[in-house]
C-alpha positions in Angstrom: 111.1 95.6 77.1 112.8 93.6 80.0 111.3 94.1 83.4 114.6 95.4 84.9 114.7 98.2 82.5 111.1 98.9 82.8 111.4 99.5 86.7 114.6 101.6 86.1 112.8 104.0 83.6 109.8 104.3 85.9 111.9 104.6 88.9 113.8 107.6 87.4 110.4 109.3 86.4 109.1 108.7 89.9 112.3 110.3 91.6 111.9 113.4 89.6 108.5 113.9 90.8 109.3 113.1 94.3 112.1 115.9 94.0 109.4 118.4 93.1 107.0 117.3 95.9 109.5 117.2 98.7 110.7 120.6 100.0 114.1 121.9 99.1 116.8 120.9 101.5 117.5 124.9 102.2 114.0 125.4 103.2 113.6 126.5 106.8 113.9 124.7 108.9 116.8 123.0 106.8 117.7 120.0 109.1 114.2 118.6 109.0 113.9 119.0 105.3 117.4 117.4 104.7 116.4 114.6 106.8 113.1 114.0 104.7 114.9 114.1 101.5 117.6 112.0 102.8 115.0 109.3 103.9 113.2 109.4 100.4 115.9 110.1 97.9 118.5 107.3 99.0 117.4 104.6 96.4 115.2 101.9 96.5 113.2 100.2 93.7 110.1 102.3 94.0 108.1 99.1 93.5 104.9 100.5 95.2 104.8 103.7 93.0 105.4 101.7 90.1 102.6 99.4 91.0 100.2 102.5 91.1 101.2 103.5 87.5 101.2 100.0 86.1 97.7 99.3 87.6 96.5 102.7 86.3 97.7 101.6 82.8 96.3 98.0 83.0 92.8 99.6 83.1 93.5 101.9 80.3 94.3 105.0 82.4 96.9 107.6 82.0 100.0 107.1 84.4 100.7 110.9 84.4 97.4 111.6 85.9 98.1 109.2 89.1 101.9 110.3 89.6 100.7 112.2 92.8 99.2 109.4 94.4 102.2 107.1 93.3 104.6 109.6 95.0 102.2 110.0 98.1 102.5 106.1 98.6 106.5 106.3 98.1 106.5 109.0 101.1 104.2 106.9 103.3 106.4 103.8 102.5 109.5 105.8 103.4 107.9 107.4 106.5 107.3 103.9 107.8 111.1 102.8 107.2 112.4 105.9 109.1 110.1 104.9 112.1 110.9 101.2 111.8 114.7 101.8 111.9 114.4 103.8 115.2 116.0 102.4 118.4 112.6 101.8 120.1 111.5 99.8 117.2 113.8 97.6 114.9 117.2 99.6 116.0 118.6 99.4 112.7 121.9 101.4 111.9 121.8 100.8 108.1 119.2 101.3 105.2 120.1 100.5 101.8 123.7 100.7 102.6 123.7 104.1 104.3 123.2 105.2 107.8 119.6 105.0 109.0 117.9 108.6 109.3 118.3 108.8 113.1 122.0 107.7 112.6 122.8 110.4 110.2 120.8 113.1 111.9 119.4 112.2 115.4 116.5 110.4 116.8 114.4 113.4 117.5 114.7 114.6 113.9 114.2 111.2 112.3 110.8 110.9 114.2 109.8 114.5 112.9 110.9 113.6 109.5 108.8 110.5 109.4 105.9 112.5 110.7 106.5 115.2 108.1 106.6 112.6 105.3 103.4 111.1 106.3 101.6 114.5 106.7 103.1 115.6 103.3 101.7 112.4 101.7 98.2 113.3 102.7 98.4 116.9 101.5 99.5 115.5 98.2 96.5 113.3 98.2 94.1 115.9 99.1 95.4 118.6 96.9 92.7 119.8 94.2 95.0 119.1 91.2 96.0 115.7 92.5 94.2 113.4 90.4 93.6 115.1 86.9 91.4 112.6 85.4 88.4 113.2 87.9 86.4 116.2 88.1 84.5 114.5 91.1 86.0 115.0 94.2 84.4 111.7 95.5 87.0 109.7 93.8 89.7 111.8 95.6 88.1 111.4 99.0 87.4 107.6 98.5 91.1 107.1 97.4 92.2 109.0 100.7 90.0 106.6 102.8 91.5 103.6 101.1 95.0 104.7 101.7 94.3 105.8 105.3 92.6 102.1 106.0 95.7 100.4 104.5 98.3 102.3 106.6 96.4 102.7 109.9 95.6 100.4 112.9 93.7 97.9 110.6 96.7 97.9 108.2 100.3 98.6 108.3 100.5 100.1 111.7 98.6 97.2 113.1 101.0 94.9 111.4 104.0 96.5 113.0 102.4 96.7 116.3 101.9 92.8 116.3 105.4 92.4 114.9 106.9 94.2 117.9 104.4 92.4 120.4 106.0 89.2 119.1 109.6 89.9 119.0 110.1 88.0 122.5 107.4 85.5 121.9 107.1 82.4 119.8 105.5 83.0 116.6 102.7 80.7 115.0 101.7 80.6 111.4 98.6 82.7 111.7 100.4 85.5 113.4 103.2 85.6 111.1 100.6 85.6 108.0 98.9 88.5 110.0 102.0 90.6 110.3 103.1 89.8 106.5 99.7 90.7 105.0 99.6 93.9 107.2 103.0 95.3 108.0 104.2 95.4 104.3 101.5 93.6 102.3 98.8 96.3 103.0 100.7 99.1 101.4 101.5 96.9 98.4 98.0 96.1 97.7 96.4 99.4 98.0 99.1 100.6 95.6 97.5 98.5 93.1 94.0 99.2 94.2 94.6 103.0 93.9 96.2 102.9 90.4 93.3 101.1 89.1 90.5 103.0 90.9 92.2 106.2 89.9 92.9 105.2 86.4 89.0 104.8 85.8 88.9 101.0 86.1 85.5 99.2 86.4 84.7 97.6 89.7 85.6 94.3 88.4 88.9 95.4 87.2 89.6 97.2 90.3 88.7 94.1 92.3 90.8 92.0 90.1 93.8 94.2 90.5 93.5 94.6 94.3 93.2 90.9 94.7 96.4 90.6 92.7 98.1 93.4 95.0 97.2 91.4 98.1 98.8 88.2 96.6 101.9 90.0 95.5 102.1 91.7 99.0 102.3 88.2 100.7 104.7 87.0 98.0 107.0 90.0 98.5 107.2 89.5 102.3 107.9 85.4 102.0 110.7 86.1 99.4 112.0 88.7 101.9 111.8 86.1 104.8 113.6 83.4 102.5 116.4 85.9 101.6 116.8 86.8 105.2 116.5 83.1 106.7 113.8 84.5 109.0 110.0 84.6 109.9 108.0 82.5 107.5 110.9 80.5 106.1 112.3 79.7 109.6 108.7 78.5 110.8 107.8 76.3 107.8 111.3 75.8 106.2 112.9 77.4 103.1 111.6 74.7 100.7 108.0 74.9 101.8 108.4 78.8 101.8 109.7 78.5 98.3 106.8 76.2 97.3 104.3 78.6 98.8 105.9 81.6 97.0 105.4 79.7 93.6 101.9 79.1 94.5 101.3 82.9 95.2 103.0 83.9 92.1 100.7 81.6 89.9 97.6 83.0 91.9 98.6 86.6 91.4 99.1 85.9 87.7 95.5 84.4 87.6 94.0 87.6 89.1 95.3 89.4 86.1 94.0 87.2 83.3 90.7 89.1 82.7 92.8 92.0 82.0 94.8 90.5 79.2 97.9 92.3 77.6 97.3 95.5 79.4 98.4 93.9 82.6 101.7 92.7 81.2 103.9 95.0 83.5 102.0 93.9 86.5 102.6 90.1 85.5 106.4 90.9 84.9 106.5 92.5 88.3 105.2 89.6 90.0 108.1 87.4 88.3 110.5 90.1 89.4 109.3 90.0 93.0 109.8 86.1 92.9 113.2 86.1 91.7 114.9 89.0 93.3 117.8 88.6 95.6 117.6 91.7 97.8 
């Protein structure tokens, strides 16, 4: 199956699950729930939840068992986008070709919708039936810890903080690498880690897939910078950024080698990330 078709099929399954987890638009208070659904159900490739499912299958797990975790990570991703778009942050008016959440509704509603999406994600992760393949609650708690670390002050939020701090300062390479590996890379990396861990992978398998995820996260952001002609590509030049992206692709693939053919989807996703145009 071509990777584009694989991603489309998986995205549709994830969106069906997201539709179930999200409150109905008519639930009270409707404006908040409409904003939550608007932010999440507005398209996107669903790369992060797809990585959860693919990583689970790469270690022999059942993708259905980790769908709640996959959806939770997608809710966290969309919460971060809603807050990133706010006037006090990146001040964006469009997201995926549509008005951003604060433009469609208002700034106050957008803030609260983002808060609610993050809270809902952890409710899903903490729910008793969240991970059907484990009877031991330890795995569920450990997964919660991993995700909290990835999105907290030492992860995604930390990366966003440094990004804001340096918007009016001259960036150097170490700072850009910190932003790239934390602001966007941390959530991509933990998606692979959680999928492998909850899929029942051995410690060695989880470690290999997590290293793949960290490399993929950096690759993802470098490709973004090349497309947008900013950040990493501006500092080191487009040609050098493309060379480093190719190196990262090979490194990501190398991390998957011990898993053999079961990691074929993860391998193809890395190719897709390198060659995407938006």
